[in-house]
VEXTORLO-176910 format. One record per atom (N, C-alpha, C): residue number from 1; chain; atom name; x, y, z. Coordinates in steps of 0.02 Angstrom, whole numbers. Layout:
   i ch at      X      Y      Z
 NUM  A CA      X      Y      Z
...
This chain:
   i ch at      X      Y      Z
   1  A  N   -525   1178    -91
   1  A CA   -559   1118    -64
   1  A  C   -510   1062    -47
   2  A  N   -482   1056   -100
   2  A CA   -439    992    -78
   2  A  C   -359   1014    -87
   3  A  N   -317   1016    -31
   3  A CA   -245   1043    -43
   3  A  C   -202    983    -42
   4  A  N   -220    928     -8
   4  A CA   -175    873     -7
   4  A  C   -219    809    -25
   5  A  N   -211    773    -67
   5  A CA   -246    709    -77
   5  A  C   -194    650    -67
   6  A  N   -227    596    -38
   6  A CA   -185    531    -18
   6  A  C   -212    487    -73
   7  A  N   -169    456   -115
   7  A CA   -166    413   -166
   7  A  C   -129    342   -150
   8  A  N   -167    299    -96
   8  A CA   -134    234    -85
   8  A  C   -140    194   -156
   9  A  N    -74    162   -167
   9  A CA    -79    131   -225
   9  A  C    -41     56   -219
  10  A  N    -52      1   -247
  10  A CA    -16    -58   -244
  10  A  C     -4    -79   -318
  11  A  N    -19    -41   -361
  11  A CA    -13    -62   -436
  11  A  C    -74   -113   -462
  12  A  N   -111   -119   -427
  12  A CA   -167   -163   -439
  12  A  C   -214   -128   -505
  13  A  N   -255   -167   -527
  13  A CA   -309   -133   -580
  13  A  C   -339    -70   -544
  14  A  N   -362    -90   -484
  14  A CA   -405    -51   -452
  14  A  C   -377     25   -434
  15  A  N   -317     12   -410
  15  A CA   -278     68   -388
  15  A  C   -255    116   -462
  16  A  N   -237     79   -511
  16  A CA   -226    111   -583
  16  A  C   -288    145   -599
  17  A  N   -340    122   -594
  17  A CA   -410    151   -613
  17  A  C   -420    220   -585
  18  A  N   -395    220   -512
  18  A CA   -399    284   -482
  18  A  C   -348    330   -498
  19  A  N   -297    325   -534
  19  A CA   -247    364   -554
  19  A  C   -273    421   -590
  20  A  N   -306    420   -643
  20  A CA   -338    473   -675
  20  A  C   -384    513   -638
  21  A  N   -420    493   -593
  21  A CA   -460    529   -547
  21  A  C   -414    564   -503
  22  A  N   -349    539   -478
  22  A CA   -311    578   -433
  22  A  C   -282    645   -471
  23  A  N   -263    615   -535
  23  A CA   -230    676   -572
  23  A  C   -278    737   -591
  24  A  N   -342    713   -599
  24  A CA   -388    765   -619
  24  A  C   -410    809   -558
  25  A  N   -415    782   -494
  25  A CA   -429    810   -443
  25  A  C   -368    853   -425
  26  A  N   -301    832   -427
  26  A CA   -253    874   -415
  26  A  C   -251    934   -463
  27  A  N   -266    921   -511
  27  A CA   -255    985   -565
  27  A  C   -309   1023   -556
  28  A  N   -373   1010   -547
  28  A CA   -430   1056   -532
  28  A  C   -424   1092   -473
  29  A  N   -392   1066   -415
  29  A CA   -383   1107   -351
  29  A  C   -314   1127   -331
  30  A  N   -265   1111   -388
  30  A CA   -194   1137   -372
  30  A  C   -176   1103   -314
  31  A  N   -180   1036   -291
  31  A CA   -169   1001   -238
  31  A  C   -100    963   -239
  32  A  N    -75    952   -186
  32  A CA    -25    895   -184
  32  A  C    -41    830   -179
  33  A  N    -24    780   -215
  33  A CA    -30    711   -215
  33  A  C     11    671   -168
  34  A  N    -18    632   -121
  34  A CA     33    594    -72
  34  A  C     36    523   -104
  35  A  N     74    501   -136
  35  A CA     82    433   -169
  35  A  C    101    393   -109
  36  A  N     67    335    -90
  36  A CA     74    306    -36
  36  A  C     59    223    -55
  37  A  N    105    194    -17
  37  A CA    122    120    -27
  37  A  C    120     87     41
  38  A  N     89     33     64
  38  A CA     81      3    126
  38  A  C    114    -67    110
  39  A  N    166    -83    147
  39  A CA    191   -148    145
  39  A  C    157   -183    198
  40  A  N    127   -244    187
  40  A CA     84   -278    225
  40  A  C    127   -341    250
  41  A  N    167   -341    289
  41  A CA    216   -390    306
  41  A  C    179   -456    331
  42  A  N    123   -446    358
  42  A CA     85   -511    373
  42  A  C     75   -556    325
  43  A  N     67   -529    259
  43  A CA     51   -575    205
  43  A  C    112   -605    184
  44  A  N    175   -582    190
  44  A CA    231   -624    166
  44  A  C    275   -668    225
  45  A  N    233   -665    284
  45  A CA    263   -701    336
  45  A  C    324   -669    380
  46  A  N    331   -611    369
  46  A CA    389   -567    413
  46  A  C    365   -571    481
  47  A  N    305   -559    496
  47  A CA    292   -554    560
  47  A  C    313   -607    605
  48  A  N    296   -670    589
  48  A CA    325   -718    614
  48  A  C    396   -741    614
  49  A  N    426   -715    565
  49  A CA    493   -728    551
  49  A  C    538   -674    590
  50  A  N    526   -620    593
  50  A CA    561   -569    615
  50  A  C    587   -578    682
  51  A  N    656   -585    704
  51  A CA    660   -592    769
  51  A  C    672   -660    790
  52  A  N    657   -707    749
  52  A CA    660   -782    760
  52  A  C    714   -805    727
  53  A  N    749   -856    764
  53  A CA    811   -891    720
  53  A  C    787   -965    717
  54  A  N    769   -992    654
  54  A CA    739  -1065    646
  54  A  C    798  -1102    617
  55  A  N    867  -1073    616
  55  A CA    918  -1117    575
  55  A  C    929  -1188    606
  56  A  N    917  -1190    667
  56  A CA    926  -1264    694
  56  A  C    864  -1303    701
  57  A  N    813  -1272    668
  57  A CA    742  -1309    676
  57  A  C    728  -1362    625
  58  A  N    728  -1424    625
  58  A CA    718  -1475    583
  58  A  C    672  -1461    526
  59  A  N    625  -1441    526
  59  A CA    583  -1429    471
  59  A  C    590  -1369    435
  60  A  N    617  -1319    461
  60  A CA    615  -1258    437
  60  A  C    685  -1221    409
  61  A  N    732  -1250    446
  61  A CA    806  -1225    428
  61  A  C    844  -1257    373
  62  A  N    843  -1315    378
  62  A CA    889  -1363    342
  62  A  C    878  -1361    267
  63  A  N    810  -1356    261
  63  A CA    794  -1367    175
  63  A  C    781  -1302    140
  64  A  N    789  -1244    172
  64  A CA    769  -1188    141
  64  A  C    823  -1167     96
  65  A  N    807  -1138     33
  65  A CA    865  -1111    -15
  65  A  C    888  -1046     19
  66  A  N    955  -1026     -5
  66  A CA    984   -967     32
  66  A  C    937   -911      4
  67  A  N    911   -904    -47
  67  A CA    872   -841    -64
  67  A  C    798   -842    -33
  68  A  N    778   -900      8
  68  A CA    714   -895     41
  68  A  C    713   -848    101
  69  A  N    684   -795    100
  69  A CA    678   -749    164
  69  A  C    639   -776    208
  70  A  N    637   -757    280
  70  A CA    594   -785    327
  70  A  C    593   -855    351
  71  A  N    557   -896    332
  71  A CA    562   -964    358
  71  A  C    627  -1004    343
  72  A  N    660  -1016    401
  72  A CA    718  -1050    412
  72  A  C    785  -1013    418
  73  A  N    765   -946    411
  73  A CA    826   -893    412
  73  A  C    831   -855    469
  74  A  N    881   -832    486
  74  A CA    888   -788    544
  74  A  C    854   -716    535
  75  A  N    856   -686    593
  75  A CA    827   -622    602
  75  A  C    859   -579    535
  76  A  N    928   -582    531
  76  A CA    948   -546    482
  76  A  C    930   -559    417
  77  A  N    920   -616    391
  77  A CA    880   -633    318
  77  A  C    821   -597    325
  78  A  N    778   -601    386
  78  A CA    708   -560    377
  78  A  C    711   -492    360
  79  A  N    763   -459    402
  79  A CA    775   -383    396
  79  A  C    804   -374    326
  80  A  N    839   -419    300
  80  A CA    858   -404    226
  80  A  C    792   -401    169
  81  A  N    756   -450    198
  81  A CA    699   -459    149
  81  A  C    657   -388    160
  82  A  N    650   -371    221
  82  A CA    610   -308    247
  82  A  C    634   -242    207
  83  A  N    697   -234    210
  83  A CA    737   -185    177
  83  A  C    719   -188    106
  84  A  N    727   -252     70
  84  A CA    713   -254     -6
  84  A  C    639   -240    -22
  85  A  N    595   -245     18
  85  A CA    524   -229     11
  85  A  C    521   -153     18
  86  A  N    555   -127     60
  86  A CA    550    -45     68
  86  A  C    588    -22     13
  87  A  N    636    -47    -15
  87  A CA    667    -16    -81
  87  A  C    621    -30   -135
  88  A  N    589    -79   -147
  88  A CA    540    -94   -198
  88  A  C    479    -41   -201
  89  A  N    456    -46   -128
  89  A CA    396      5   -131
  89  A  C    430     81   -140
  90  A  N    477    110   -123
  90  A CA    510    171   -137
  90  A  C    509    181   -210
  91  A  N    535    136   -257
  91  A CA    551    137   -315
  91  A  C    481    144   -349
  92  A  N    434    104   -323
  92  A CA    361    109   -344
  92  A  C    331    169   -346
  93  A  N    327    199   -286
  93  A CA    287    263   -278
  93  A  C    334    321   -306
  94  A  N    395    310   -303
  94  A CA    427    363   -357
  94  A  C    417    363   -419
  95  A  N    410    305   -456
  95  A CA    389    290   -531
  95  A  C    314    317   -537
  96  A  N    275    305   -485
  96  A CA    198    331   -493
  96  A  C    208    409   -496
  97  A  N    245    435   -453
  97  A CA    240    507   -440
  97  A  C    270    550   -505
  98  A  N    318    509   -535
  98  A CA    347    528   -601
  98  A  C    281    534   -657
  99  A  N    241    486   -656
  99  A CA    194    486   -700
  99  A  C    137    547   -680
 100  A  N    141    574   -623
 100  A CA    105    631   -610
 100  A  C    152    701   -619
 101  A  N    189    695   -673
 101  A CA    238    746   -690
 101  A  C    210    817   -677
 102  A  N    149    842   -694
 102  A CA    135    911   -683
 102  A  C    100    933   -615
 103  A  N    104    870   -567
 103  A CA     75    894   -511
 103  A  C    126    879   -451
 104  A  N    116    918   -399
 104  A CA    163    926   -340
 104  A  C    142    856   -307
 105  A  N    201    820   -291
 105  A CA    194    744   -255
 105  A  C    242    742   -197
 106  A  N    209    697   -156
 106  A CA    249    682   -103
 106  A  C    250    607    -97
 107  A  N    307    571    -84
 107  A CA    294    492    -86
 107  A  C    301    464    -11
 108  A  N    280    405      8
 108  A CA    283    378     67
 108  A  C    282    309     54
 109  A  N    314    268    102
 109  A CA    304    199    107
 109  A  C    300    177    180
 110  A  N    255    139    205
 110  A CA    248    123    267
 110  A  C    247     43    282
 111  A  N    265     17    325
 111  A CA    254    -57    350
 111  A  C    193    -52    386
 112  A  N    151   -102    383
 112  A CA     97   -125    431
 112  A  C     39   -142    393
 113  A  N    -22   -155    439
 113  A CA    -76   -172    405
 113  A  C   -102   -106    354
 114  A  N   -119   -131    293
 114  A CA   -124    -75    247
 114  A  C   -192    -17    272
 115  A  N   -234    -41    280
 115  A CA   -290     20    306
 115  A  C   -266     55    373
 116  A  N   -239     25    409
 116  A CA   -217     60    484
 116  A  C   -160    113    453
 117  A  N   -110     82    406
 117  A CA    -61    124    392
 117  A  C    -96    191    349
 118  A  N   -144    184    300
 118  A CA   -166    227    268
 118  A  C   -204    274    311
 119  A  N   -245    253    358
 119  A CA   -284    310    409
 119  A  C   -226    342    451
 120  A  N   -183    308    469
 120  A CA   -125    345    507
 120  A  C    -98    396    471
 121  A  N    -80    387    412
 121  A CA    -48    440    362
 121  A  C    -84    487    360
 122  A  N   -153    468    340
 122  A CA   -200    525    321
 122  A  C   -206    576    381
 123  A  N   -215    539    449
 123  A CA   -222    585    501
 123  A  C   -155    632    517
 124  A  N   -101    598    501
 124  A CA    -44    637    525
 124  A  C    -20    697    474
 125  A  N    -41    688    415
 125  A CA    -18    729    363
 125  A  C    -73    783    335
 126  A  N   -125    783    373
 126  A CA   -178    840    364
 126  A  C   -206    826    286
 127  A  N   -216    768    273
 127  A CA   -252    744    203
 127  A  C   -322    762    203
 128  A  N   -330    789    139
 128  A CA   -413    814    132
 128  A  C   -456    770    103
 129  A  N   -424    727     70
 129  A CA   -465    669     31
 129  A  C   -418    614     12
 130  A  N   -453    559     16
 130  A CA   -422    496     -4
 130  A  C   -455    470    -63
 131  A  N   -406    453   -129
 131  A CA   -438    423   -186
 131  A  C   -403    360   -191
 132  A  N   -452    312   -186
 132  A CA   -414    239   -200
 132  A  C   -453    196   -238
 133  A  N   -426    145   -266
 133  A CA   -471     99   -309
 133  A  C   -497     36   -263
 134  A  N   -544      7   -300
 134  A CA   -576    -52   -271
 134  A  C   -555   -112   -319
 135  A  N   -571   -159   -303
 135  A CA   -557   -227   -338
 135  A  C   -624   -248   -381
 136  A  N   -685   -215   -356
 136  A CA   -758   -226   -382
 136  A  C   -785   -295   -359
 137  A  N   -757   -313   -306
 137  A CA   -785   -379   -278
 137  A  C   -848   -365   -242
 138  A  N   -893   -412   -246
 138  A CA   -960   -404   -208
 138  A  C   -980   -468   -172
 139  A  N  -1025   -468   -129
 139  A CA  -1057   -522   -100
 139  A  C  -1002   -573    -58
 140  A  N  -1010   -637    -50
 140  A CA   -965   -666    -20
 140  A  C   -895   -666    -28
 141  A  N   -872   -661    -91
 141  A CA   -809   -645   -107
 141  A  C   -773   -577    -74
 142  A  N   -815   -534    -65
 142  A CA   -780   -474    -34
 142  A  C   -780   -482     42
 143  A  N   -828   -527     70
 143  A CA   -818   -534    143
 143  A  C   -765   -590    161
 144  A  N   -755   -630    115
 144  A CA   -708   -681    135
 144  A  C   -632   -654    127
 145  A  N   -619   -615     77
 145  A CA   -556   -582     56
 145  A  C   -543   -528     91
 146  A  N   -594   -484    117
 146  A CA   -582   -426    162
 146  A  C   -575   -376    111
 147  A  N   -567   -307    126
 147  A CA   -563   -252     77
 147  A  C   -525   -196    124
 148  A  N   -470   -184     90
 148  A CA   -435   -109    119
 148  A  C   -467    -57    114
 149  A  N   -491    -46     51
 149  A CA   -529     14     33
 149  A  C   -602     11     70
 150  A  N   -634    -40     91
 150  A CA   -696    -44    126
 150  A  C   -673    -14    195
 151  A  N   -624    -46    228
 151  A CA   -605    -15    295
 151  A  C   -588     56    297
 152  A  N   -559     76    253
 152  A CA   -534    149    243
 152  A  C   -596    192    241
 153  A  N   -642    172    203
 153  A CA   -710    202    190
 153  A  C   -737    205    258
 154  A  N   -754    157    296
 154  A CA   -786    146    361
 154  A  C   -751    192    417
 155  A  N   -691    192    410
 155  A CA   -652    218    466
 155  A  C   -612    287    461
 156  A  N   -624    313    398
 156  A CA   -582    373    388
 156  A  C   -630    428    414
 157  A  N   -590    486    437
 157  A CA   -621    550    456
 157  A  C   -616    594    405
 158  A  N   -591    581    347
 158  A CA   -591    625    285
 158  A  C   -634    587    239
 159  A  N   -663    629    183
 159  A CA   -680    588    126
 159  A  C   -654    548     91
 160  A  N   -684    494     60
 160  A CA   -641    444     21
 160  A  C   -679    429    -39
 161  A  N   -641    445    -96
 161  A CA   -672    433   -170
 161  A  C   -647    362   -179
 162  A  N   -691    319   -199
 162  A CA   -682    257   -238
 162  A  C   -682    246   -305
 163  A  N   -637    210   -337
 163  A CA   -650    206   -407
 163  A  C   -643    129   -425
 164  A  N   -692    104   -455
 164  A CA   -692     22   -472
 164  A  C   -641     16   -516
 165  A  N   -611    -40   -503
 165  A CA   -555    -72   -551
 165  A  C   -572    -64   -634
 166  A  N   -629    -69   -643
 166  A CA   -659    -91   -712
 166  A  C   -683    -19   -732
 167  A  N   -671     32   -699
 167  A CA   -701     95   -730
 167  A  C   -646    134   -767
 168  A  N   -667    171   -818
 168  A CA   -623    215   -854
 168  A  C   -610    283   -815
 169  A  N   -563    317   -834
 169  A CA   -543    373   -796
 169  A  C   -602    428   -816
 170  A  N   -595    496   -779
 170  A CA   -645    541   -786
 170  A  C   -650    569   -852
């Protein structure tokens, strides 16, 4: 039934709650788990910083510390930060895959809007089911903060299993 399971994770309680479900489904169906991490560059300010040089801009360039990526630094500084995010993401998915020791795994890190990256990956890799956590937010809080999981559920062409962050494993 399921040959390829997509497990988008960000290390949150919600995605960790889904971990046991992913392992159980993969074991039950002898499926490959695609451990996936999306780097949302928009939330760290790279979209505006990449390709822009603010070094001679009075409020942005002069007062920034050397370790501050993006604001006030050159395109090179933003690229270095982008590379560091990718390296951290790779290490994270590799560590998560190692925790699935008895399950076949594939790891992937993509840059972009998380729900779009998840959906694109699912479509491009013949994913049969997506298993992901939720943060358990409801009402106004959910609408104000948005929900990657909710968007994936609404837009996915394949089934999506959601696991609340406060749920125990199967």
